[in-house]
C-alpha positions as CSV (number, residue, x, y, z in Angstrom):
1,X,15.2,-28.7,22.2
2,X,16.5,-28.0,25.6
3,X,17.8,-24.2,26.2
4,X,21.4,-25.3,27.3
5,X,21.4,-27.1,23.5
6,X,20.0,-23.6,21.7
7,X,22.8,-22.1,24.0
8,X,26.0,-24.5,22.5
9,X,24.1,-23.9,18.5
10,X,24.0,-20.0,19.4
11,X,27.7,-20.1,20.3
12,X,28.8,-22.3,18.0
13,X,26.9,-20.1,14.9
14,X,29.0,-17.7,16.7
15,X,32.7,-19.1,16.4
16,X,31.7,-19.5,12.5
17,X,30.8,-16.3,11.5
18,X,32.7,-13.2,11.2
19,X,30.2,-10.6,11.7
20,X,28.1,-10.4,15.4
21,X,25.9,-12.9,16.1
22,X,23.2,-10.7,18.5
23,X,20.4,-12.1,20.6
24,X,17.4,-9.7,22.6
25,X,18.2,-7.4,24.5
26,X,21.8,-8.2,23.9
27,X,23.9,-4.4,23.1
28,X,23.7,-3.6,19.1
29,X,20.7,-5.8,18.2
30,X,17.9,-2.8,18.5
31,X,20.6,-0.5,16.0
32,X,21.1,-3.8,13.9
33,X,17.6,-3.7,13.0
34,X,16.8,-0.3,11.9
35,X,16.2,0.3,8.8
36,X,15.0,3.1,6.9
37,X,11.2,2.3,7.1
38,X,10.3,3.3,10.6
39,X,7.4,2.4,11.3
40,X,7.8,-1.1,11.9
41,X,11.2,-3.6,12.9
42,X,12.0,-7.1,12.8
43,X,11.7,-9.1,16.2
44,X,13.6,-12.1,15.8
45,X,15.3,-14.5,18.1
46,X,18.5,-14.2,16.4
47,X,20.1,-12.0,14.2
48,X,23.3,-12.1,12.0
49,X,25.4,-9.2,10.6
50,X,26.9,-10.8,7.8
51,X,30.5,-10.4,6.5
52,X,30.8,-12.9,4.1
53,X,28.7,-15.2,2.2
54,X,30.2,-18.0,4.4
55,X,28.0,-15.7,7.0
56,X,25.3,-16.5,5.2
57,X,25.5,-20.1,4.8
58,X,26.3,-20.6,8.9
59,X,22.4,-18.5,9.2
60,X,20.7,-19.9,7.2
61,X,21.7,-23.9,7.8
62,X,21.2,-22.5,11.6
63,X,17.9,-21.1,10.9
64,X,16.8,-24.6,8.7
65,X,18.6,-26.9,11.7
66,X,16.2,-25.2,14.3
67,X,13.1,-24.7,11.8
68,X,13.0,-21.3,12.2
69,X,11.8,-18.3,9.5
70,X,15.0,-16.3,7.4
71,X,13.8,-12.6,6.2
72,X,16.6,-10.8,5.0
73,X,17.7,-6.4,5.8
74,X,20.2,-4.6,3.4
75,X,18.9,-0.9,3.7
76,X,15.3,-2.1,5.4
77,X,12.8,0.4,2.6
78,X,10.8,-2.5,1.7
79,X,9.8,-4.3,4.4
80,X,5.9,-5.3,4.3
81,X,6.2,-8.7,6.2
82,X,7.7,-8.7,10.3
83,X,10.0,-11.7,11.4
84,X,9.4,-12.9,14.9
85,X,11.1,-15.5,16.6
86,X,13.2,-15.9,13.5
87,X,16.7,-15.1,11.6
88,X,17.5,-12.0,10.0
89,X,20.4,-12.1,8.1
90,X,21.2,-8.2,8.0
91,X,23.7,-7.7,5.1
92,X,24.4,-3.7,4.9
93,X,29.0,-5.0,5.5
94,X,28.1,-6.9,2.6
95,X,28.5,-3.3,-0.1
96,X,31.3,-4.0,-2.1
97,X,31.1,-3.0,-5.2
98,X,33.4,-3.9,-9.1
99,X,32.7,-2.4,-12.6
100,X,34.0,-3.8,-15.3
101,X,34.3,-1.1,-18.5
102,X,35.0,-4.0,-20.4
103,X,31.9,-5.8,-19.8
104,X,29.8,-2.4,-18.7
105,X,29.1,-4.5,-16.0
106,X,29.1,-4.3,-12.2
107,X,29.6,-6.9,-9.3
108,X,27.5,-5.4,-6.1
109,X,27.4,-7.0,-3.2
110,X,24.1,-7.9,-1.3
111,X,24.2,-4.4,0.9
112,X,24.7,-2.5,-1.9
113,X,23.3,1.4,-2.4
114,X,22.6,2.4,-5.9
115,X,24.5,5.5,-4.9
116,X,27.6,3.4,-4.6
117,X,27.5,1.7,-7.5
118,X,26.9,4.8,-8.9
119,X,29.9,6.1,-7.6
120,X,32.2,3.8,-9.0
121,X,30.4,3.3,-12.7
122,X,30.0,7.1,-13.5
123,X,33.6,8.3,-14.3
124,X,33.6,5.1,-16.7
125,X,31.1,7.0,-18.4
126,X,28.4,4.0,-17.6
127,X,25.3,4.1,-14.8
128,X,23.4,1.5,-13.7
129,X,19.5,0.8,-13.8
130,X,19.1,2.4,-10.9
131,X,15.8,4.6,-9.7
132,X,14.7,7.7,-8.0
133,X,16.6,7.5,-4.9
134,X,19.9,6.5,-4.9
135,X,20.0,4.8,-0.7
136,X,17.8,2.2,-2.2
137,X,19.1,-0.9,-1.9
138,X,20.7,-3.0,-4.9
139,X,18.9,-6.1,-4.2
140,X,16.0,-6.2,-3.3
141,X,14.9,-3.4,-5.4
142,X,16.2,-5.0,-8.3
143,X,14.9,-8.9,-7.7
144,X,11.2,-7.2,-7.6
145,X,11.9,-5.5,-10.8
146,X,13.3,-2.0,-10.3
147,X,11.5,0.3,-12.0
148,X,14.3,2.8,-13.1
149,X,15.3,6.6,-13.8
150,X,15.8,6.1,-17.0
151,X,13.3,2.9,-17.7
152,X,11.7,3.6,-20.2
153,X,14.9,3.6,-22.5
154,X,15.9,1.0,-20.4
155,X,13.9,-1.6,-19.1
156,X,13.6,-3.0,-15.7
157,X,16.9,-3.6,-13.6
158,X,15.7,-7.0,-13.2
159,X,15.8,-7.3,-17.2
160,X,19.8,-6.4,-16.9
161,X,21.1,-8.7,-14.1
162,X,24.1,-10.9,-15.7
163,X,24.2,-13.7,-13.3
164,X,23.2,-14.3,-8.8
165,X,25.4,-15.4,-5.9
166,X,22.2,-17.1,-4.4
167,X,22.6,-19.4,-1.3
168,X,19.3,-21.4,-1.2
169,X,17.6,-23.1,1.8
170,X,20.0,-26.0,2.3
171,X,22.9,-23.9,2.6
172,X,24.6,-24.0,-0.6
173,X,26.1,-21.4,-2.3
174,X,24.8,-21.7,-6.0
175,X,25.9,-19.0,-9.3
176,X,23.0,-19.0,-10.7
177,X,23.0,-18.0,-14.4
178,X,20.7,-18.3,-17.7
179,X,22.5,-21.5,-18.2
180,X,23.4,-23.0,-14.8
181,X,19.3,-23.1,-13.6
182,X,17.2,-21.0,-16.5
183,X,14.2,-21.1,-13.8
184,X,15.8,-20.4,-10.8
185,X,17.1,-17.4,-12.7
186,X,14.1,-16.3,-14.4
187,X,12.3,-17.0,-10.9
188,X,14.5,-14.6,-9.5
189,X,14.3,-11.5,-11.2
190,X,11.0,-10.6,-10.2
191,X,10.4,-13.0,-7.4
192,X,12.1,-10.7,-4.3
193,X,13.5,-12.7,-1.9
194,X,11.5,-16.2,-2.2
195,X,14.4,-18.2,-3.4
196,X,17.4,-18.1,-1.2
197,X,19.5,-14.7,0.6
198,X,21.3,-13.0,-2.9
199,X,25.2,-12.6,-1.4
200,X,26.1,-10.2,-5.0
201,X,24.7,-10.3,-8.6
202,X,25.9,-9.1,-11.6
203,X,23.9,-6.7,-13.4
204,X,24.3,-4.4,-16.8
205,X,25.6,-0.8,-17.4
206,X,24.3,2.1,-19.6
207,X,26.8,4.4,-21.5
208,X,25.2,7.2,-20.8
209,X,27.7,10.4,-19.8
210,X,24.9,12.8,-19.0
211,X,21.5,13.6,-18.5
212,X,18.8,16.0,-19.1
213,X,16.4,15.9,-16.0
214,X,14.3,18.3,-13.6
215,X,11.3,18.8,-12.6
216,X,8.3,22.1,-12.3
217,X,6.6,23.3,-9.9
218,X,2.8,24.0,-10.1
219,X,0.1,24.9,-7.5
220,X,-2.2,22.0,-6.4
221,X,-4.8,24.1,-7.7
222,X,-4.0,23.8,-10.8
223,X,-3.4,19.8,-11.3
224,X,-7.1,19.0,-13.4
225,X,-5.3,20.7,-16.1
226,X,-1.4,19.8,-15.2
227,X,-2.9,15.9,-15.1
228,X,-5.0,16.5,-18.4
229,X,-1.8,17.6,-19.8
230,X,0.2,14.7,-18.8
231,X,-1.8,12.3,-20.6
232,X,-1.6,14.0,-23.7
233,X,1.5,14.5,-22.8
234,X,2.8,11.5,-22.3
235,X,0.8,10.0,-25.0
236,X,3.5,11.2,-27.7
237,X,6.8,10.9,-26.0
238,X,10.0,8.8,-27.7
239,X,10.9,5.9,-24.9
240,X,14.5,8.2,-24.1
241,X,12.1,10.0,-21.7
242,X,10.5,8.6,-18.9
243,X,8.1,11.3,-16.7
244,X,6.3,10.8,-13.6
245,X,3.7,13.6,-11.7
246,X,3.6,13.4,-8.0
247,X,1.4,15.2,-5.6
248,X,2.3,15.8,-1.9
249,X,2.2,19.0,0.5
250,X,5.0,20.8,2.2
251,X,5.2,21.7,5.8
252,X,6.3,25.3,6.1
253,X,9.7,24.8,7.7
254,X,13.0,26.1,6.1
255,X,14.3,23.2,5.3
256,X,12.3,23.4,2.0
257,X,12.1,26.5,-1.3
258,X,10.5,29.6,0.1
259,X,8.1,28.8,-2.7
260,X,7.1,25.3,-1.8
261,X,6.4,26.2,1.8
262,X,3.3,25.6,3.6
263,X,1.8,24.7,-0.2
264,X,0.0,21.6,-1.3
265,X,2.0,21.6,-4.9
266,X,1.9,19.1,-7.7
267,X,5.4,18.4,-9.6
268,X,6.1,17.1,-13.1
269,X,9.6,15.0,-12.9
270,X,11.6,14.6,-16.0
271,X,14.8,12.5,-16.8
272,X,16.4,11.7,-20.6
273,X,19.2,10.8,-22.5
274,X,18.7,13.0,-25.0
275,X,20.3,15.9,-24.6
276,X,19.3,17.7,-28.1
277,X,15.5,17.0,-28.0
278,X,14.2,17.0,-24.2
279,X,14.5,20.6,-23.6
280,X,12.6,21.0,-26.4
281,X,10.1,18.2,-25.6
282,X,9.3,19.6,-21.7
283,X,9.6,23.4,-23.1
284,X,5.6,23.0,-23.0
285,X,5.1,22.1,-19.6
286,X,6.4,25.9,-18.8
287,X,2.8,27.2,-20.0
288,X,0.0,24.9,-18.7
289,X,0.1,26.4,-15.5
290,X,1.9,29.2,-13.4
291,X,5.0,27.9,-11.8
292,X,6.0,28.2,-8.1
293,X,9.1,26.8,-9.1
294,X,11.8,25.2,-12.7
295,X,14.4,22.9,-11.9
296,X,15.6,21.7,-14.9
297,X,18.9,21.3,-17.4
298,X,21.4,18.7,-18.1
299,X,22.9,17.0,-14.9
300,X,25.7,14.1,-14.5
301,X,24.2,10.8,-13.3
302,X,25.1,11.3,-9.8
303,X,22.6,14.2,-9.1
304,X,20.0,12.7,-10.3
305,X,18.3,12.7,-6.9
306,X,17.8,16.0,-7.1
307,X,14.8,15.3,-9.9
308,X,12.8,13.9,-7.4
309,X,13.9,15.3,-4.2
310,X,12.5,12.3,-2.1
311,X,13.4,12.3,1.5
312,X,17.0,10.4,2.3
313,X,16.1,9.6,6.4
314,X,14.4,7.1,7.7
315,X,10.6,7.8,8.6
316,X,6.9,5.8,9.2
317,X,5.2,5.3,6.1
318,X,2.3,3.0,4.6
319,X,1.1,2.5,1.3
320,X,0.4,0.4,-2.4
321,X,0.1,1.0,-6.1
322,X,-1.7,-0.1,-8.9
323,X,-1.0,-0.7,-12.3
324,X,-2.6,0.9,-14.7
325,X,-3.7,-0.5,-18.2
326,X,-4.6,3.8,-19.2
327,X,-5.0,6.8,-18.1
328,X,-9.0,7.2,-18.6
329,X,-9.4,11.3,-17.2
330,X,-11.9,9.7,-14.3
331,X,-8.2,7.7,-12.4
332,X,-7.1,11.6,-12.6
333,X,-10.5,13.2,-11.2
334,X,-10.4,10.1,-8.8
335,X,-6.7,11.0,-8.4
336,X,-7.5,14.7,-7.4
337,X,-10.7,13.9,-5.3
338,X,-9.0,11.3,-2.7
339,X,-5.5,12.3,-2.6
340,X,-5.5,16.0,-3.6
341,X,-5.4,19.0,-1.0
342,X,-8.4,18.3,0.1
343,X,-8.3,14.9,1.4
344,X,-9.2,13.1,4.2
345,X,-6.4,11.8,4.8
346,X,-3.0,13.4,3.9
347,X,-1.4,11.7,0.9
348,X,2.0,11.2,-1.6
349,X,1.2,10.9,-4.7
350,X,3.1,9.2,-7.9
351,X,1.9,8.7,-11.2
352,X,4.9,6.9,-13.2
353,X,5.0,7.0,-17.4
354,X,5.7,3.1,-18.5
355,X,6.0,1.8,-21.1
356,X,9.0,1.7,-23.9
357,X,11.1,-1.1,-22.8
358,X,9.3,-1.7,-19.8
359,X,6.5,-3.5,-22.4
360,X,9.0,-5.8,-24.1
361,X,9.6,-8.9,-22.7
362,X,14.5,-9.6,-22.2
363,X,15.8,-12.7,-23.5
364,X,16.2,-14.0,-21.4
365,X,12.7,-13.7,-20.2
366,X,12.2,-12.7,-16.1
367,X,9.2,-13.2,-13.8
368,X,8.2,-9.2,-13.7
369,X,4.7,-9.0,-14.8
370,X,1.8,-7.4,-15.8
371,X,4.6,-5.4,-18.7
372,X,1.3,-4.5,-21.0
373,X,1.0,-1.3,-18.1
374,X,1.1,1.7,-19.1
375,X,1.0,3.7,-16.0
376,X,1.6,3.0,-12.1
377,X,0.0,5.1,-9.6
378,X,1.3,4.9,-5.9
379,X,-0.1,6.3,-2.8
380,X,1.6,6.5,0.3
381,X,0.7,8.3,3.8
382,X,2.3,8.6,7.7
383,X,0.0,7.5,10.0
384,X,1.7,9.4,12.7
385,X,-1.4,11.8,14.2
386,X,-3.8,10.3,11.5
387,X,-3.9,6.3,12.6
388,X,-3.1,3.5,10.0
389,X,-7.2,2.3,9.7
390,X,-7.5,5.6,8.2
391,X,-4.7,5.2,6.3
392,X,-5.7,1.7,4.7
393,X,-9.2,3.2,4.3
394,X,-8.1,6.3,2.8
395,X,-6.1,4.3,0.4
396,X,-8.7,1.8,-0.5
397,X,-11.2,4.2,-1.7
398,X,-8.5,5.1,-4.0
399,X,-8.0,1.6,-5.1
400,X,-11.5,1.1,-5.2
401,X,-11.8,4.4,-7.9
402,X,-9.6,2.9,-10.3
403,X,-10.6,-0.5,-10.0
404,X,-11.6,-0.5,-13.3
405,X,-8.1,-0.2,-15.0
406,X,-6.2,-1.5,-12.5
407,X,-4.4,-4.9,-13.8
408,X,-1.8,-6.0,-11.1
409,X,0.3,-4.2,-8.7
410,X,3.9,-3.7,-8.8
411,X,6.3,-6.0,-6.0
412,X,8.7,-3.0,-5.7
413,X,5.4,-0.6,-4.5
414,X,3.7,-2.9,-1.6
415,X,5.0,-0.8,2.0
416,X,4.0,-1.3,5.5
417,X,2.9,-4.2,7.1
418,X,1.1,-7.0,5.3
419,X,0.2,-10.3,5.8
420,X,2.2,-13.2,4.0
421,X,-0.1,-13.3,1.5
422,X,-1.8,-10.1,0.6
423,X,-1.7,-9.4,-3.1
424,X,0.3,-12.4,-4.1
425,X,-2.0,-13.0,-7.2
426,X,-2.2,-9.3,-7.9
427,X,1.7,-9.6,-7.6
428,X,1.9,-11.6,-11.0
429,X,0.1,-12.9,-13.6
430,X,-1.3,-16.8,-13.1
431,X,1.0,-18.6,-15.2
432,X,4.3,-16.3,-13.4
433,X,3.4,-17.3,-10.2
434,X,2.1,-21.3,-11.2
435,X,6.1,-21.1,-12.6
436,X,6.7,-19.7,-8.8
437,X,5.6,-21.8,-6.9
438,X,7.2,-24.9,-8.2
439,X,10.4,-23.5,-8.7
440,X,10.0,-22.3,-4.7
441,X,9.2,-26.0,-4.5
442,X,12.2,-27.1,-5.6
443,X,14.7,-24.7,-4.2
444,X,12.7,-23.3,-0.7
445,X,10.0,-27.1,-0.2
446,X,9.9,-26.0,3.9
447,X,9.4,-22.0,2.8
448,X,11.6,-20.8,5.2
449,X,12.2,-17.5,3.1
450,X,8.2,-16.7,3.9
451,X,8.9,-13.2,5.9
452,X,7.7,-11.8,2.8
453,X,5.4,-10.9,-0.1
454,X,5.3,-14.7,-0.3
455,X,5.0,-17.2,-2.8
456,X,3.8,-21.0,-1.7
457,X,5.6,-24.1,-2.4
458,X,3.6,-25.8,-5.3
459,X,1.8,-29.0,-3.6
């Protein structure tokens, strides 16, 4: 198409869209593309700051007319495939949240974060299936499955989706439910952003007033006994207890508690709705090894972010996850040796206990795979000062060591720039991937939604 024709088309798009339409070099273009992941940024030909579902429709129709790929960004936590020369739809302005206490549900727009949902739901004694960090966007997290803070009791976030408003490749806005399109509803809950751009979703909430939660820090010189006890302890805990163990090295700066500064530590984290039983269940942890810091007790769900103490600022990170069939002692030894205090590349480790409600197929079923996994191991590193090839090589050594117990990977926890088809066969069971490809062929045969861990249309 001639340059003038393209400019005319962009001018027409600008007139149709309420939010900003920005081109490279224009004021606001760079700012619109800033996300939580600081290492990578989309470089589209056009970025549309959507304010309404109609804006999303206009952007997708423009992209389809010019055979351009479409990517969507809310908070920018999960950029794994960078857009170059396509259309990016920024949804952060679409952040309304409405709670219906009677139906115990929330209607959530595409750009909302979990902390916004919690703030609206908690006064009604309700909580969403959100994760360990409230600043994560609702939609991307949920479409990838969504591993929540109380996941062993309530299952994946995707299990609780009741309806999805979605703009598909033809520019049509669809209200997707189990009755309107059963296959698409199945695919959206686990297939991530392969089938369109979500403008809002409805999700069930749980009646929870307060939780028992927190954690215990140990020096990493005690990692062997802490990991061994975690393996033994998680084998017998009830579904009301969701827990994890992590390892991290803290820099010696005042922003961290004095007892942790400059230390490499093991952090065991707990979250439970059983206010009476959880304290006794957690108590044995205080005798496993000398503790550096304890933060345990009842708390409102709005303070759940204090359990994991994850950073809420933009930074550069790369990593991945593996789903494990069991927690063999060799897995624990490998993690300590390859990702511990003496690792060649500094690593942040997060080993979470699965099972419980996560292992059960919801009604109606969805595309979340590998529900038989008992644990998930996440390993992240910052390439800054180290180098991305060195980080990837270090993580590959960990992957190789735990491969005998690996059954797949989690769509939620693929970090850093990857090829569009990296890990595709490891993110879904074979039958699930085949069905997802079939749905993709029906809804997006030209694969315009490909700037992601891409599911290709079936031939």
